[in-house]
GUGUTOR-570477 format. One record per residue (C-alpha): residue number from 1; residue in one letter; z, y, x. Coordinates in pm, whole numbers. Layout:
N
<pt num="NUM" residu="A" pz="Z" py="Y" px="X"/>
...
This chain:
228
<pt num="1" residu="M" pz="0" py="0" px="0"/>
<pt num="2" residu="P" pz="-76" py="349" px="127"/>
<pt num="3" residu="T" pz="153" py="641" px="190"/>
<pt num="4" residu="L" pz="117" py="899" px="-86"/>
<pt num="5" residu="L" pz="128" py="1259" px="33"/>
<pt num="6" residu="V" pz="172" py="1567" px="-186"/>
<pt num="7" residu="I" pz="119" py="1908" px="-29"/>
<pt num="8" residu="A" pz="278" py="2189" px="-227"/>
<pt num="9" residu="K" pz="448" py="2527" px="-231"/>
<pt num="10" residu="E" pz="788" py="2592" px="-380"/>
<pt num="11" residu="P" pz="709" py="2739" px="-725"/>
<pt num="12" residu="R" pz="851" py="3089" px="-682"/>
<pt num="13" residu="P" pz="716" py="3397" px="-866"/>
<pt num="14" residu="G" pz="464" py="3588" px="-662"/>
<pt num="15" residu="R" pz="401" py="3299" px="-419"/>
<pt num="16" residu="V" pz="215" py="3048" px="-635"/>
<pt num="17" residu="K" pz="-70" py="3059" px="-884"/>
<pt num="18" residu="T" pz="-140" py="3424" px="-814"/>
<pt num="19" residu="R" pz="-487" py="3390" px="-966"/>
<pt num="20" residu="L" pz="-317" py="3336" px="-1301"/>
<pt num="21" residu="T" pz="-172" py="3689" px="-1285"/>
<pt num="22" residu="P" pz="-298" py="3852" px="-1489"/>
<pt num="23" residu="P" pz="-314" py="3746" px="-1770"/>
<pt num="24" residu="F" pz="12" py="3555" px="-1712"/>
<pt num="25" residu="T" pz="317" py="3724" px="-1563"/>
<pt num="26" residu="P" pz="432" py="3612" px="-1216"/>
<pt num="27" residu="L" pz="728" py="3436" px="-1379"/>
<pt num="28" residu="E" pz="501" py="3251" px="-1624"/>
<pt num="29" residu="A" pz="261" py="3157" px="-1344"/>
<pt num="30" residu="A" pz="549" py="3018" px="-1137"/>
<pt num="31" residu="S" pz="679" py="2819" px="-1433"/>
<pt num="32" residu="L" pz="332" py="2672" px="-1486"/>
<pt num="33" residu="A" pz="314" py="2584" px="-1117"/>
<pt num="34" residu="E" pz="653" py="2414" px="-1141"/>
<pt num="35" residu="A" pz="539" py="2210" px="-1442"/>
<pt num="36" residu="A" pz="214" py="2113" px="-1267"/>
<pt num="37" residu="L" pz="408" py="2007" px="-957"/>
<pt num="38" residu="A" pz="657" py="1807" px="-1164"/>
<pt num="39" residu="D" pz="376" py="1624" px="-1347"/>
<pt num="40" residu="T" pz="208" py="1548" px="-1015"/>
<pt num="41" residu="L" pz="525" py="1421" px="-850"/>
<pt num="42" residu="H" pz="614" py="1197" px="-1144"/>
<pt num="43" residu="A" pz="263" py="1047" px="-1139"/>
<pt num="44" residu="V" pz="304" py="979" px="-768"/>
<pt num="45" residu="A" pz="650" py="831" px="-828"/>
<pt num="46" residu="A" pz="498" py="585" px="-1076"/>
<pt num="47" residu="T" pz="222" py="478" px="-834"/>
<pt num="48" residu="P" pz="274" py="182" px="-598"/>
<pt num="49" residu="A" pz="316" py="315" px="-244"/>
<pt num="50" residu="S" pz="472" py="220" px="87"/>
<pt num="51" residu="R" pz="615" py="572" px="115"/>
<pt num="52" residu="R" pz="605" py="896" px="-82"/>
<pt num="53" residu="V" pz="612" py="1225" px="107"/>
<pt num="54" residu="L" pz="628" py="1583" px="-17"/>
<pt num="55" residu="C" pz="491" py="1824" px="243"/>
<pt num="56" residu="L" pz="660" py="2138" px="119"/>
<pt num="57" residu="D" pz="634" py="2507" px="195"/>
<pt num="58" residu="G" pz="976" py="2616" px="71"/>
<pt num="59" residu="T" pz="1288" py="2449" px="-61"/>
<pt num="60" residu="P" pz="1311" py="2151" px="-300"/>
<pt num="61" residu="G" pz="1436" py="2216" px="-653"/>
<pt num="62" residu="P" pz="1540" py="2019" px="-961"/>
<pt num="63" residu="W" pz="1172" py="1942" px="-1024"/>
<pt num="64" residu="L" pz="1174" py="1686" px="-738"/>
<pt num="65" residu="P" pz="1224" py="1328" px="-859"/>
<pt num="66" residu="P" pz="1403" py="1074" px="-640"/>
<pt num="67" residu="G" pz="1217" py="858" px="-393"/>
<pt num="68" residu="F" pz="1043" py="1126" px="-185"/>
<pt num="69" residu="D" pz="1078" py="1217" px="179"/>
<pt num="70" residu="V" pz="1050" py="1595" px="210"/>
<pt num="71" residu="V" pz="894" py="1735" px="528"/>
<pt num="72" residu="P" pz="821" py="2101" px="599"/>
<pt num="73" residu="Q" pz="463" py="2217" px="632"/>
<pt num="74" residu="C" pz="360" py="2337" px="974"/>
<pt num="75" residu="A" pz="232" py="2688" px="1039"/>
<pt num="76" residu="G" pz="-139" py="2763" px="1020"/>
<pt num="77" residu="G" pz="-428" py="2756" px="778"/>
<pt num="78" residu="L" pz="-462" py="2498" px="503"/>
<pt num="79" residu="D" pz="-689" py="2278" px="716"/>
<pt num="80" residu="V" pz="-421" py="2266" px="986"/>
<pt num="81" residu="R" pz="-146" py="2189" px="736"/>
<pt num="82" residu="L" pz="-346" py="1909" px="573"/>
<pt num="83" residu="A" pz="-424" py="1763" px="914"/>
<pt num="84" residu="D" pz="-57" py="1776" px="1008"/>
<pt num="85" residu="A" pz="38" py="1588" px="691"/>
<pt num="86" residu="F" pz="-187" py="1300" px="795"/>
<pt num="87" residu="A" pz="-62" py="1316" px="1155"/>
<pt num="88" residu="H" pz="275" py="1180" px="1043"/>
<pt num="89" residu="C" pz="121" py="867" px="885"/>
<pt num="90" residu="D" pz="73" py="545" px="1080"/>
<pt num="91" residu="G" pz="-127" py="363" px="814"/>
<pt num="92" residu="P" pz="-346" py="424" px="508"/>
<pt num="93" residu="A" pz="-261" py="746" px="327"/>
<pt num="94" residu="L" pz="-376" py="938" px="20"/>
<pt num="95" residu="L" pz="-312" py="1313" px="-2"/>
<pt num="96" residu="I" pz="-321" py="1529" px="-315"/>
<pt num="97" residu="G" pz="-217" py="1883" px="-405"/>
<pt num="98" residu="M" pz="-24" py="2034" px="-695"/>
<pt num="99" residu="D" pz="-320" py="2179" px="-889"/>
<pt num="100" residu="T" pz="-417" py="1871" px="-1093"/>
<pt num="101" residu="P" pz="-128" py="1785" px="-1326"/>
<pt num="102" residu="Q" pz="-360" py="1556" px="-1523"/>
<pt num="103" residu="V" pz="-350" py="1293" px="-1247"/>
<pt num="104" residu="T" pz="-230" py="947" px="-1344"/>
<pt num="105" residu="P" pz="-102" py="648" px="-1149"/>
<pt num="106" residu="E" pz="-434" py="479" px="-1224"/>
<pt num="107" residu="L" pz="-625" py="756" px="-1046"/>
<pt num="108" residu="L" pz="-386" py="744" px="-751"/>
<pt num="109" residu="T" pz="-397" py="367" px="-704"/>
<pt num="110" residu="V" pz="-657" py="328" px="-430"/>
<pt num="111" residu="D" pz="-766" py="27" px="-228"/>
<pt num="112" residu="F" pz="-919" py="65" px="117"/>
<pt num="113" residu="A" pz="-1046" py="-295" px="128"/>
<pt num="114" residu="D" pz="-1411" py="-186" px="95"/>
<pt num="115" residu="C" pz="-1399" py="170" px="227"/>
<pt num="116" residu="D" pz="-1257" py="383" px="505"/>
<pt num="117" residu="A" pz="-1197" py="696" px="299"/>
<pt num="118" residu="C" pz="-1150" py="801" px="-62"/>
<pt num="119" residu="F" pz="-1266" py="1144" px="-170"/>
<pt num="120" residu="G" pz="-1178" py="1317" px="-497"/>
<pt num="121" residu="P" pz="-1409" py="1612" px="-563"/>
<pt num="122" residu="A" pz="-1293" py="1909" px="-767"/>
<pt num="123" residu="E" pz="-1508" py="2099" px="-1016"/>
<pt num="124" residu="D" pz="-1471" py="2424" px="-821"/>
<pt num="125" residu="G" pz="-1631" py="2277" px="-509"/>
<pt num="126" residu="G" pz="-1311" py="2176" px="-333"/>
<pt num="127" residu="F" pz="-1134" py="1842" px="-345"/>
<pt num="128" residu="W" pz="-821" py="1720" px="-520"/>
<pt num="129" residu="A" pz="-763" py="1402" px="-319"/>
<pt num="130" residu="L" pz="-840" py="1268" px="25"/>
<pt num="131" residu="G" pz="-753" py="918" px="138"/>
<pt num="132" residu="L" pz="-793" py="778" px="488"/>
<pt num="133" residu="A" pz="-749" py="415" px="588"/>
<pt num="134" residu="D" pz="-689" py="524" px="948"/>
<pt num="135" residu="P" pz="-567" py="885" px="934"/>
<pt num="136" residu="D" pz="-731" py="1112" px="1190"/>
<pt num="137" residu="P" pz="-618" py="1477" px="1170"/>
<pt num="138" residu="A" pz="-934" py="1588" px="1351"/>
<pt num="139" residu="L" pz="-1133" py="1506" px="1038"/>
<pt num="140" residu="L" pz="-971" py="1804" px="862"/>
<pt num="141" residu="R" pz="-921" py="2066" px="1131"/>
<pt num="142" residu="G" pz="-1178" py="2342" px="1109"/>
<pt num="143" residu="V" pz="-1297" py="2266" px="758"/>
<pt num="144" residu="P" pz="-1324" py="2601" px="573"/>
<pt num="145" residu="M" pz="-1083" py="2588" px="282"/>
<pt num="146" residu="S" pz="-1090" py="2757" px="-60"/>
<pt num="147" residu="T" pz="-1467" py="2805" px="-67"/>
<pt num="148" residu="P" pz="-1731" py="2665" px="-305"/>
<pt num="149" residu="T" pz="-1851" py="2434" px="-26"/>
<pt num="150" residu="T" pz="-1514" py="2305" px="98"/>
<pt num="151" residu="G" pz="-1557" py="1967" px="-67"/>
<pt num="152" residu="A" pz="-1911" py="1917" px="59"/>
<pt num="153" residu="V" pz="-1812" py="2010" px="414"/>
<pt num="154" residu="Q" pz="-1508" py="1781" px="410"/>
<pt num="155" residu="R" pz="-1703" py="1489" px="269"/>
<pt num="156" residu="G" pz="-1976" py="1553" px="524"/>
<pt num="157" residu="R" pz="-1715" py="1528" px="800"/>
<pt num="158" residu="L" pz="-1617" py="1184" px="676"/>
<pt num="159" residu="V" pz="-1975" py="1062" px="661"/>
<pt num="160" residu="A" pz="-2061" py="1210" px="1000"/>
<pt num="161" residu="A" pz="-1769" py="1016" px="1146"/>
<pt num="162" residu="G" pz="-1928" py="695" px="1023"/>
<pt num="163" residu="L" pz="-1673" py="630" px="751"/>
<pt num="164" residu="R" pz="-1752" py="443" px="433"/>
<pt num="165" residu="V" pz="-1657" py="687" px="157"/>
<pt num="166" residu="R" pz="-1564" py="594" px="-197"/>
<pt num="167" residu="D" pz="-1576" py="882" px="-445"/>
<pt num="168" residu="L" pz="-1298" py="922" px="-697"/>
<pt num="169" residu="P" pz="-1349" py="1090" px="-1038"/>
<pt num="170" residu="R" pz="-1419" py="1463" px="-1035"/>
<pt num="171" residu="L" pz="-1121" py="1664" px="-1163"/>
<pt num="172" residu="R" pz="-1061" py="2025" px="-1259"/>
<pt num="173" residu="D" pz="-810" py="2230" px="-1062"/>
<pt num="174" residu="V" pz="-581" py="2481" px="-1230"/>
<pt num="175" residu="D" pz="-678" py="2816" px="-1080"/>
<pt num="176" residu="T" pz="-750" py="3040" px="-1380"/>
<pt num="177" residu="A" pz="-625" py="3077" px="-1737"/>
<pt num="178" residu="A" pz="-935" py="2894" px="-1862"/>
<pt num="179" residu="D" pz="-859" py="2609" px="-1620"/>
<pt num="180" residu="A" pz="-501" py="2594" px="-1744"/>
<pt num="181" residu="H" pz="-604" py="2547" px="-2107"/>
<pt num="182" residu="A" pz="-875" py="2295" px="-2020"/>
<pt num="183" residu="V" pz="-643" py="2083" px="-1805"/>
<pt num="184" residu="A" pz="-361" py="2100" px="-2060"/>
<pt num="185" residu="A" pz="-599" py="1962" px="-2321"/>
<pt num="186" residu="L" pz="-666" py="1663" px="-2094"/>
<pt num="187" residu="A" pz="-295" py="1579" px="-2067"/>
<pt num="188" residu="P" pz="-138" py="1718" px="-2386"/>
<pt num="189" residu="E" pz="184" py="1517" px="-2348"/>
<pt num="190" residu="G" pz="261" py="1646" px="-2000"/>
<pt num="191" residu="R" pz="507" py="1904" px="-1879"/>
<pt num="192" residu="F" pz="226" py="2141" px="-1789"/>
<pt num="193" residu="A" pz="80" py="2142" px="-2141"/>
<pt num="194" residu="A" pz="425" py="2190" px="-2294"/>
<pt num="195" residu="R" pz="500" py="2484" px="-2065"/>
<pt num="196" residu="L" pz="163" py="2644" px="-2132"/>
<pt num="197" residu="A" pz="224" py="2620" px="-2506"/>
<pt num="198" residu="R" pz="537" py="2832" px="-2458"/>
<pt num="199" residu="C" pz="348" py="3112" px="-2281"/>
<pt num="200" residu="P" pz="265" py="3380" px="-2539"/>
<pt num="201" residu="T" pz="46" py="3585" px="-2308"/>
<pt num="202" residu="V" pz="-287" py="3408" px="-2339"/>
<pt num="203" residu="T" pz="-469" py="3224" px="-2613"/>
<pt num="204" residu="P" pz="-729" py="2957" px="-2530"/>
<pt num="205" residu="P" pz="-1073" py="3103" px="-2465"/>
<pt num="206" residu="H" pz="-1331" py="3032" px="-2733"/>
<pt num="207" residu="P" pz="-1697" py="2985" px="-2642"/>
<pt num="208" residu="P" pz="-1944" py="3207" px="-2827"/>
<pt num="209" residu="D" pz="-2067" py="3069" px="-3158"/>
<pt num="210" residu="P" pz="-2433" py="2966" px="-3104"/>
<pt num="211" residu="R" pz="-2513" py="2973" px="-3476"/>
<pt num="212" residu="P" pz="-2717" py="3268" px="-3607"/>
<pt num="213" residu="H" pz="-2525" py="3512" px="-3818"/>
<pt num="214" residu="P" pz="-2699" py="3655" px="-4127"/>
<pt num="215" residu="Q" pz="-2736" py="4029" px="-4128"/>
<pt num="216" residu="P" pz="-2624" py="4230" px="-4431"/>
<pt num="217" residu="P" pz="-2909" py="4351" px="-4650"/>
<pt num="218" residu="T" pz="-3028" py="4699" px="-4574"/>
<pt num="219" residu="Q" pz="-2973" py="4965" px="-4835"/>
<pt num="220" residu="P" pz="-3246" py="5210" px="-4937"/>
<pt num="221" residu="N" pz="-3203" py="5562" px="-4814"/>
<pt num="222" residu="T" pz="-3083" py="5762" px="-5114"/>
<pt num="223" residu="P" pz="-2929" py="6104" px="-5120"/>
<pt num="224" residu="P" pz="-2553" py="6094" px="-5144"/>
<pt num="225" residu="G" pz="-2415" py="6143" px="-5492"/>
<pt num="226" residu="P" pz="-2129" py="6363" px="-5594"/>
<pt num="227" residu="S" pz="-1777" py="6248" px="-5512"/>
<pt num="228" residu="R" pz="-1595" py="6087" px="-5798"/>
């Protein structure tokens, strides 16, 4: 069984989910981040693993379930911090973030019997999961993060290294208010969906109605009559 790694920030207002503000307040954004992290950690806790590790920027809180080793993130860019998370593993490992609270134990149960790497693409061009049968931090260092091509560059690194890559399902990250509502709809029983439902700031976006709307009949031009 692999080591399961979660890389996350302590959900404090002003430090997490800043792209949700506005329309959410910093406190609401932090509470949504906490719910997303809690959903993620509980999914990991329910997944068979040899070890579960939270690579944390910050301090653990009551949202952390039992059974996790907590290690601090190193300094540096996200590519360096992801590489460092793998550097502490001496066997197969799967790493995920805190932006996909819809993950399930089924999605996180990976087998490296017929592949060297597992890659979970995200809808925004990044990736939500990366698994390595033989972790090599060099595969992540230097990959430009938080760009529309991050996922393609990272997957290309794996292929260029001669690894057999198995693709996992494409998932949507929670970055914007629209993302939050879409992801909550995918996991309506989760903590994230429940917390979002308690946020009064934003209503779900509605796509424009494609149906034609009849126009009111035009009235003939007649001189105005006397007031009555």
